[in-house]
N, C-alpha and C positions, 0 to 999 in steps of 0.2 A: 163815409168820412173815416179818416185814419185815427188810430188810437195813440199815435206817437206825436209828442209835442217837442218843439224846439224852445228852449229857455235861454234867452240871451241877457247880458248885462249882469251876470253873477259876480258877487264879491269874490276876491281871491280866497277868502276863508271858507266859502261855502263848499261843503263836500257832499258825497252821495247821500249820506244819512240825513243831512239837513234838507236836501232837495226832496227826498222821499217824504220826510216829515211834513214839509210845507204843502205838498201836493196830495198826500193821502187823505186829507180832509174832504176831498172832492170825489173820491172813488177809490177803487182798488188799484194800486200801483203795482205793476209787474216788474218794472225796472226804472231806476232813477240813476242817471250817470252823469257826472261832471267830467267833461273832456279835459285831459291834461296834456301838456307839452311832452312829447316823447323824450326830449333831451334833458329838460330841467325838472320834469315832474310837476311843475307849477300849473295851476288851473289856467285854461285858455279863456275863461270868462263866459263859457256857455256850456249847456248840457242838454240832455234829452230825458223826457219822462214818458213812459209807456203805461197806458191804462188797459184794463181788461176789456173795456167797452168804449165805444165812441161817444156815448152820452156823457160819461164821466169826463172824457177828454174835452168835450165842448164846454161842460160846466167849469172845468179848471181854467180854460182860456178866459171865459167871461169873468171869473172871480179873481184870477191871478195877474192878468196882463195889466201892467202899470202899477203894480203893488210893490211895496218895500219888502225885500228879503235880505237880511244881514246888512242893512244899511244902504242897499242899492235898489234902484227902481228897475224891475225886470221886465223884459218883453217876452210874451208867450204867444206862440202861434203854432199851427200845424207844421210838423217837420216835412220837408220836401223829400220825396222818395227818389233820390238820385243814386245811381250806382257809384260805388266807391272807385276812385281813380287808383291805379296801381302806381305808387310813388317810389318804386324800387329802382328807378332809373333805367339805364341801359337803352339799347335799341336806337334806331334812327340812323340814317345815312349822314355821316359827319364829313362827307367829302372824301375823295380818294387821295391817294398819294400822287406825287408829281409823276406824270408819265414820262417816258423817255422819248416821246414823239416830238416832231417839229411842229411849229405853229405855222 
């Protein structure tokens, strides 16, 4: 089992410190991070919490899923281990220029 949890449904006001405080009651947290929008800096409403061991992560899921945090009901489950997409744009064949040939 993974040690990293996905936490969804976060209030806009919830920050890394509040997320850490809420989850540290269930084990040793190595990282608690609320994901923010790159352009506005505003919370995107979800985050990730990583525990030192999977038993603590499992206990946190059982205890925290469906609970209230900062006025919002949160969803807690295992984070999916997906590779990050490279969103820097670029690439791809966008079609060529008009050729000088006849049809």
